[in-house]
N, C-alpha and C positions, 0 to 999 in steps of 0.2 A: 273258480280256481283260487286256491289259497295262495297268499303271497309267500315268497321265500324269505329267509332270514337275510338281514343286511349283509352286504359283501364284506369279506375279510380283506385286510390290506393286501395288495398285489405283491407277490413275492416270486421272482423268477428263480429258477434253479441255479445253483452255483456250480462252477467247475466245468460247465459244458460250453458249447459254442455260443457266440453272440446270437441271441434269439432272432433279431431281425435279419441278420446275415444268413442264418440257417434257413429261415422261412423263405428268403429271397432265392437261395439256391434250390430248395425243394420246389418252389414255384416254377422256376425255369425248367427243371427236370420234368415236372408234371405237364408243363406246356408242350415239351417235346413228346411226352407220352401220348397226348391226345392228337397232336399233329400226325404222329405215326399211325394212330388207330383210325383216324377219319379220312386220311388221304385216300384210303381204299374206296370209301363210299363215293368220292368225287370222280373216280375213273371207271366206275361200273360200266357205263356205256361203251367205253373203249375196250374193256376186258371182254364184254359180250361180243363185240365185233371181231376181236382177235381169236378168242378161244371157242366161240360158238357162232361162227359166221352164218350157219344155216338156221339159227334160232331154235325153235322147237318148244314144246310144252314144258320141258324140264330145265330150260336154260336159266330161268330166274331162280329156280330152286337150287341149281348147282352154284350160281353166283352167291346165293344166300349162305351156302355151306362154308364160304370163306370166313364169314363172321362166326359161324358155328365152330370151325376149327380153332380159331383164335380163342374163343370163349371157353372151350373145353379144356385146353391146356392152361389157360389163365385161372380157371376156377379150381382145377385139380391141384395145380402147383401152389396156389395161394395158402392153403392150410399148412403145407410143408414149410414154406418160407415164414409164415406167421409163427410157427413153433420155434423156428430158428431165431427169429427176431426177438422173442422173449428171453433168449439165452446168450446171444452173442452180439457183436457190434452191428448195429443197424445201418450205420453209414457204409460199412463194407458190403452189406447185402444190397443197399441202394446202388452203390457204385457198380457192382457186378451186374445187377439187373438192367441198368440203363445202357451199359456197354453191349450186353447180349441183344437187347431188343433193337438197338441202333444198327448193329451188324445184320441182324435178321431182316430189318426193314430194307436195308440196301440190297440184300439177297432177293427180296421180293421183286425188285426191278430187274434182276438178272434171270428170273424164271422164264424158261422157254416152253414149258407145258403147264397146263392147269394144275396137275398134281404137284409139280415143283412149287408153284405159287401157294398151294394149300399147305405144304410142309413149312415154308418160310413163315406163314402166318401162325403156325403152331409155336415156332420159336419166339416170335414176337410176344405171344401170350405168356410164355415161360418167363421172359425177361421182365415183363410188366408185373407178373405175379410176385417177383422178388421185391419190387418197389412198393406195390400197393399197400400191403399190411404194415410195412416198416415206417414209411414216411409220416403218416399222421400221428403215430405214437411219439415220434421225436418232438413234434410240435406240442403235443399234449403234455410232455414232460418239461417243456420250456415255459408254458403259460398256464396260469390257474383257471379254475372253472369260470370265474367272472369274465374272462377275456377270450376264452377259447372259441366261442361262436364267431366273433369278428375276425380272429386270426385265421381260423380254419377256412373262413369264407375267402380270405385272400389266397390261401393255398388252392382251394377248389375253383377259384375263378379261372384257373387253367383249363377247366373242362370246356366252357363255352368258347374261350378265346383260342385254345389249342385246336378244338374242333373246327372253329371258323377258319383258322389258318390252314388246316388240313384240307377242308373243302376248297378254299380259295386257291392255294398253291396247286393242289391236285387238278382242279378244273382248268386252271390256266396252262399248266404243263401239258395236260392231255389235249387241249385245244390248239395250242400254239407251238408245242415241241413234240414230246412223246410221253405217253403215260409212265414209262419207266423212270423218267427223271423226277417224277413226283416222289418216288421212293428213295432216290439217291440223295436228295438234298438234305435230309436230316441226319445222315450218318456221322459226318464230322462234328457238328455241334453236340450230338448225343454223346459221342466218345469223350469229347473234351469235358463235358459236364460230369460224366462218370469218373474221370480221373480227378477232377476237382473234389468230388465227394470223398475220395480216399484220404484226403488231408484234413477232414473235419473231425472235431472232437465229439465223443459220445456224451450226451447229457445223462445225468443220474436218473434212474427210473423212479418215477413218482416224485421227482424233485420239486415240482410245483404244487404238491399236495401235502396235506397234513401227515399222511401215512405213506411211507415208502415201503416197497416189498422187502421183506427180510429173508426171503428164500426163493428159490426157483419154483415155478409153478409145477404142480403134479396133476395127474390125470383127473382126479376128483374136482380140481379147481375149475376145469373147463365146463363141468356140468352146472356150475353155479350161474354163469351168465346165460346159459340156456334155460334157466328157470326165472330169469329176470323179466317181468312183464314189459318194461320199457324197451329193452333190447329186442324182444321177440316182435312186438308190434311195430317197432321202427324198421326191423328187417323185413317184415311183411309189406310195409308201406314202400320201402325202397325197392323191393322185388317187383311190385306192381308198376312202380314208376319206371324202373329199368326195362321191364318187358315192353311197355308202350313206347317210351322215348327211344330206346335202343333200336327197335325195329323201324320206327318211323324215320329216325335220323339217317339210318343206313340207306333207305330207299328215296329220301326226299329229293336229292338232285335229279335222279332219274325220273321221279314222279313229275316234277315240274317241267323238265326238259322234254321228255318223251310222251308222257300221257296227257299232260295239260298244255303242251305246246307253248311253254312259257319263255322260250328263247334258246339260243345256242348254249352248249354245255358250259363254256367259259363264263358267260355273263350270268347264267343261273347259279353256278357255283360261287361266283364272286358276290352276288346279291344275297344268297342264302348265308354265306360265310359272314358277310358284314352284319346282317340281321342277328345271327347267332352271337357274334362277338358283342354287339352293343346290348342286346336284350339280356344275354347271359351274364355279361360283366356287371351291369347295373343291378340285375335281380339277385345275383349271388352275393354281392357285397351288401346290398340293402337287406336281404334276408338274414344274413349273419348279424348285422347291426340291430335290426328290429328284434331278433330273437334275444340278443343280449340285453337290450334296453327294457324289454317287457318282462324279463326274468324276475325282477324285483316285485312286479305287480301280479303276474300270472305264473304259477309254478310250472305249468305245462307249455310255456311260450314257444319252445322249439318245435313241439308237436303241432301247436295251433297254427303257426305261420306256415308250416309245411303243408298241413291239410287244407287250409283255406286256399292256398295257391293252386293246389291240384283241382279242387272243386270249381274254381273259377276258370282254370285252363281247359277243362274238358269241353264245355260248349263252344269255347273259342276255337278249339281245333276242329270240331265238327263243322263249324261255319266255313273253315278253309276249304273243305271238300266241295262246297256248293257255290263258292264265290269265285267269279272270274278273275284271272290275272290281268293287269298288275294289282288290282285292289286286294287280292288275297294276301299279298305280301304284308300289308298292314295287320291283318289278322294273325299271320304267322308270327310277327313281332310280338303281339300281345300274348299269344299262346305260349311262346317260348319264355317270355318274361315270367309268367305264372308258373311254368313248369321248372324253371331254374331257381325259384325262390326258396326251395327246400334244401339246396345243396349244403350250405353252411350249417343250418340247424340240425339236419338229420345226421350228419357226420359228427357234430358236437354231441349229440345224444349218445352215440356209440362210445365216444371217449369218456363221457361223464358217468356212465352207469356201470362200468366194469372196473375191476381192480387193476392197477398198473402192471402187476405181475402177469396178467393174461390179456392185456390190452391188444397186443399185436395179433394174438390168436383170435380175439373177438372180432377184430377188423377182418382177418382172413376168412373166418367162418361166414361173416356177412358177405364178403366178396363171393365166396363159393355159392351161397344160396341165391343172392340176387342175380347172378349170371346164369347159374344152372337152371333156374326157373324163370329167368328174365330174357335178356338179349341174346342168350345162346339159342333160344327157341324162336323169338319173334321175327328176325329177318328171314329165316327159312320159311316160317309160316306165311308171312306176307307174300314171299315168292311163290309158294305153293298155291295160295288163294288166287294170285294173279293168273297163274297158268290155268286154273279151273274156271276162270271167268273171262277168258279171251283177252287177258291183259288189262282188265279194268281194275286199276289199283285202288280205287275208292273203297271197294269191298274189304280188301285187306287192311287198309288204314282204319276204316270204321270199326272193324272187329277188334283189332288190337287196342284201339283207343279206349275201350271200355275199362281197361286196367287203370287208366288215369283216375277214374271215379273211385275204384276200389282203394287205390293208394291213399286218396284223401280221407276216406272213411277210416282206414286203419290208423292213420296219423291222428285224427280227431279222438279216436278211442284211447290212444296212448297217453293223452295229456294228463289224465288223473293219476297216473302212476309215476310221473317223472320226478317229482320232488323227493318222494320216499326212496326211489331207486338211486338217485344221485347221492342222498345223504348216507346210504348204506354201502356205496361202492367201495370205500376204503377198507371196509371190514369183510367184504364178500370173498373170502377164500375158505376152502374146505378146512375142517378142523384137523 
């Protein structure tokens, strides 16, 4: 790998919000995002008992459809909001999104039928779709290429920590109170954060880069990032990772509690949540830091650290399936550490290889693909495989985990393209 040119002096954009303040607010909102998303996984056993008391071959597939409903609305709405975020105030879009998904999450707790619960998850997906493409582009406009990996890692640390809080609160509420309270708890904090976002100032687009967009994007501009090798290989790697991790994380508390007899739901959710928080927090921050530090020595550093993490994580996860608890918890920690190592670097690649004028749409298209071909499918697939194998969840987990290997391969292949694509990003608009 060829070294990159020495870093230029760091210059933050002028006229926008205080960068650290903006990142802190977006981090808090992203935290609530993943709490709302993963609290559902923690209460699956309680939902099965309430809505499918007689069980049956299709019960797990039906429960898996809750994740599918969320993902379908999320991925379909994301390109729409991405197009809007390239043209209007992103903070306004962020504020509207967090308020919508917070209200919809509360409505999940009010659902009296499975169909009502399904509809509320659709609206949670729409709210999160408004936030997903807009938030990272705000950060990209506040920090230059040299620092984006580390800063975006702080933003995306909300994924493991928020997921952990969702598992923990959901499991504790389900075990000691009622599963409905798991959805009620995030409503007020989410609305307050959404109102806070309304008062934030919009940063100038491309303000931290040498070339700022001089016009609004047109249709031909969107075809440019679809022809960018780094963008495409990174999206393929993220898709495979999302397919595996999304399905496994959705079923993991139920897997340990019910199939592996790993303890009561509350203790299982708490332990898994704690492991996810610690492993994910350290791996996400370290991955962003290592990607930035290696950038001056290896031009494809963001791809390399992502790919190596996945290649190490796959055999560790397979070992979980044959290791008895409580010893398997140690392997879960190591596997999660490897699987979260890519979070900052992979999202930094998205920000660095596309022009600022189409950056939100590039994130939105990525969201559409990784979920349409990723965790929109895998939770339902694991549930279906469970039913076909008398509830033996090892078969579903093993089948889906193969995607971890493929993600690592795609990221390794992308390393040779990153320097050129990053250098050309500021000029990549249609004529």
